[in-house]
C-alpha positions in Angstrom: -4.5 23.0 1.5 -4.9 23.8 5.2 -7.5 22.3 7.5 -11.0 23.8 7.1 -13.2 24.3 10.1 -16.5 23.6 8.4 -19.6 22.0 9.9 -21.2 18.6 9.6 -24.9 18.2 9.6 -25.1 15.4 12.1 -23.1 17.5 14.6 -25.8 20.1 14.9 -28.2 20.1 17.8 -31.1 20.5 15.4 -30.3 17.3 13.5 -33.0 14.7 14.3 -31.7 11.9 16.6 -33.0 9.2 14.3 -31.1 10.7 11.3 -27.9 11.0 13.4 -28.3 7.4 14.6 -28.9 6.2 11.0 -25.7 7.9 9.9 -23.5 6.5 12.7 -25.1 3.1 12.2 -24.0 3.1 8.6 -20.5 4.4 9.4 -20.1 1.6 12.0 -21.3 -1.0 9.4 -18.9 0.1 6.7 -15.9 0.5 9.0 -16.4 -3.0 10.3 -17.1 -4.4 6.9 -13.9 -3.0 5.4 -11.8 -3.5 8.6 -10.5 0.0 8.0 -8.8 0.2 11.4 -7.1 -3.3 11.4 -3.7 -1.8 10.8 -3.7 0.0 14.2 -4.3 -3.1 16.3 -0.6 -3.8 17.1 0.0 -0.1 17.9 -3.1 0.0 20.1 -2.4 -3.2 21.9 1.2 -2.1 22.7 -0.1 1.3 24.1 -2.8 -0.4 26.3 -0.2 -2.8 27.7 2.3 0.0 28.4 -0.4 1.9 30.5 -1.6 -1.2 32.3 -5.1 -0.2 31.5 -7.8 -2.8 32.2 -10.5 -1.1 30.1 -10.9 1.0 27.0 -13.2 4.1 27.2 -14.1 5.0 23.7 -15.1 8.7 23.2 -17.4 10.1 20.5 -18.4 6.5 19.7 -21.4 7.0 17.4 -22.7 3.5 16.9 -19.5 1.9 18.1 -17.1 2.4 15.2 -14.7 -0.5 14.7 -15.1 -1.9 18.2 -17.3 -4.9 17.4 -14.4 -6.5 15.7 -11.4 -4.8 17.5 -12.5 -5.9 20.9 -12.1 -9.6 19.9 -8.5 -8.9 18.8 -7.5 -6.8 21.8 -9.3 -8.8 24.4 -10.0 -5.9 26.7 -13.4 -4.6 27.9 -14.7 -1.5 26.1 -17.2 1.1 27.3 -18.7 3.4 24.6 -19.5 7.0 25.2 -20.9 9.9 23.2 -22.3 13.4 23.5 -25.4 12.0 21.7 -25.6 8.4 22.8 -26.8 6.2 19.9 -30.0 4.5 21.0 -29.7 1.4 18.7 -26.0 0.9 19.7 -26.9 1.1 23.4 -28.9 -2.1 22.9 -25.9 -3.9 21.4 -23.3 -6.3 22.9 -20.9 -3.4 23.9 -21.9 -1.4 27.1 -22.8 2.2 26.2 -22.6 4.8 28.9 -26.1 6.2 29.0 -25.3 9.8 29.9 -23.8 12.4 27.4 -20.0 12.6 27.8 -17.9 15.6 27.0 -14.6 14.4 25.6 -12.8 17.4 26.9 -13.8 16.6 30.5 -14.3 12.9 31.0 -15.7 11.9 34.5 -13.2 10.5 36.8 -15.1 7.2 37.2 -14.7 6.5 33.5 -11.1 5.5 33.9 -9.3 3.5 31.2 -7.3 3.9 27.9 -9.2 6.5 25.9 -9.8 6.1 22.1 -11.4 8.3 19.5 -12.1 6.7 16.0 -13.2 8.9 13.1 -14.2 11.7 15.4 -11.2 13.9 16.4 -11.7 16.0 13.3 -15.0 17.3 14.7 -13.2 19.5 17.3 -11.6 22.9 16.8 -7.9 23.1 17.7 -8.6 24.4 21.2 -11.1 21.7 21.9 -8.9 19.0 20.4 -6.0 20.1 22.6 -8.4 20.1 25.6 -9.2 16.4 24.9 -5.5 15.5 25.0 -4.8 17.7 28.0 -7.7 16.1 30.0 -6.2 12.6 29.3 -2.8 13.9 30.5 -4.3 15.4 33.6 -6.0 12.2 34.5 -2.9 10.1 33.6 -4.9 8.0 31.1 -3.5 6.7 27.8 -5.1 8.0 24.6 -5.3 7.0 21.0 -6.7 9.1 18.1 -7.3 7.4 14.8 -8.8 8.8 11.6 -9.4 7.2 8.1 -10.4 10.6 6.6 -7.6 12.8 5.1 -7.4 15.9 3.0 -6.4 13.9 0.0 -8.2 13.3 -3.3 -8.2 9.4 -2.9 -9.7 9.5 0.6 -12.3 12.1 -0.4 -13.4 10.1 -3.5 -13.5 6.7 -1.6 -15.5 8.2 1.3 -18.0 10.0 -1.0 -18.6 6.8 -3.1 -19.0 4.7 0.1 -21.8 7.0 1.2 -23.6 6.6 -2.1 -23.5 2.8 -1.5 -25.9 3.4 1.4 -28.8 3.0 -1.1 -27.7 -0.7 -1.5 -26.4 -1.6 1.9 -28.8 -0.1 4.4 -31.2 -3.0 4.3 -28.4 -5.3 5.6 -27.6 -3.3 8.7 -28.7 -4.9 11.9 -30.7 -4.4 14.0 -33.2 -3.3 11.3 -34.7 0.1 12.0 -37.6 1.5 10.1 -36.4 5.1 10.7 -33.1 4.3 9.0 -34.9 2.9 6.0 -37.2 6.0 5.9 -34.2 8.4 5.9 -32.6 6.4 3.2 -35.4 6.0 0.7 -38.3 8.3 1.6 -36.7 10.6 0.5 -32.9 9.7 0.2 -31.8 12.1 3.0 -29.2 9.8 4.5 -27.1 9.4 1.3 -27.0 13.2 0.8 -26.1 13.9 4.5 -23.5 11.1 4.4 -21.7 12.4 1.3 -21.8 16.0 2.6 -20.5 15.1 6.1 -18.0 12.6 4.7 -16.3 15.1 2.4 -16.4 17.7 5.1 -14.8 15.2 7.5 -11.8 14.9 5.1 -11.4 18.6 4.9 -11.5 19.0 8.7 -9.0 16.2 9.5 -5.8 17.1 11.2 -2.5 16.3 9.4 0.3 14.6 11.3 2.1 18.0 11.5 -1.0 19.7 12.9 -1.4 16.9 15.5 2.2 17.4 16.6 1.4 21.1 17.0 -1.4 20.3 19.4 1.1 18.4 21.6 3.2 21.4 22.6 3.7 21.5 26.3 2.3 18.1 27.0 5.7 16.8 27.8 4.9 14.3 30.5 3.7 11.8 27.9 5.4 9.8 25.2 3.6 10.6 21.9 3.7 8.8 18.6 2.1 10.4 15.5 2.1 8.9 12.0 0.2 7.3 9.1 -0.3 3.6 8.4 -2.2 1.6 5.8 -3.5 -1.9 5.6 -2.3 -4.2 2.8 -5.5 -4.0 0.8 -7.2 -0.9 2.1 -7.5 2.2 -0.1 -7.6 4.4 3.1 -4.7 5.3 5.2 -5.1 5.7 9.0 -3.6 8.8 10.6 -2.9 8.2 14.3 -1.8 9.9 17.5 -1.0 7.7 20.6 0.0 9.0 24.0 1.0 7.2 27.2 2.5 8.5 30.4 6.3 8.6 30.6 7.8 6.0 32.8 
């Protein structure tokens, strides 16, 4: 089955900010709890070292994705950015750029190795290529990482994980009453999470589709593949690019 360009509810401008924040908070919580992106740490560390970057600029950060744990393993400063900055994440330990950031045209002052976790699938092919081309134009390294795939196992695991929101939301910190309300009065967050989670899988680029986006970007060394942690049911599809020496 080919990639489907569907829509996710929390992408829409009409989605209430508190609901969008609740969704990205839960996504960050489960990604950190399951250490879903642990397998890419050696790959990411090597790429950052090769570029000589002294900072990571994370694009489309949501509530921070895996960075609360990854930053300790990588030992490099991280700046979070997003088109819709998450208010609760902005108050956390990681610095969050306060202004909306367009991943296809990152301001020059936000220099550093660019990363996108669980977010590249949101972009149509033209926009996805523009993100890669902007990194190449600015001579910044870039890494794209996705745990969603167009595969039955990933779709089932992600859908079931979102149903677990009913049990896990009270344990997410900081506690936000708006998050509890969206979960239980009525249970909007579980519905939106399951819907957007399944759609994410159907929108995710395969390795072959990622390679197609790289045509003409020949001044970079690119690595595309799939890796999986020892105990994780979810594989990570990745694309990493650094300037050629």
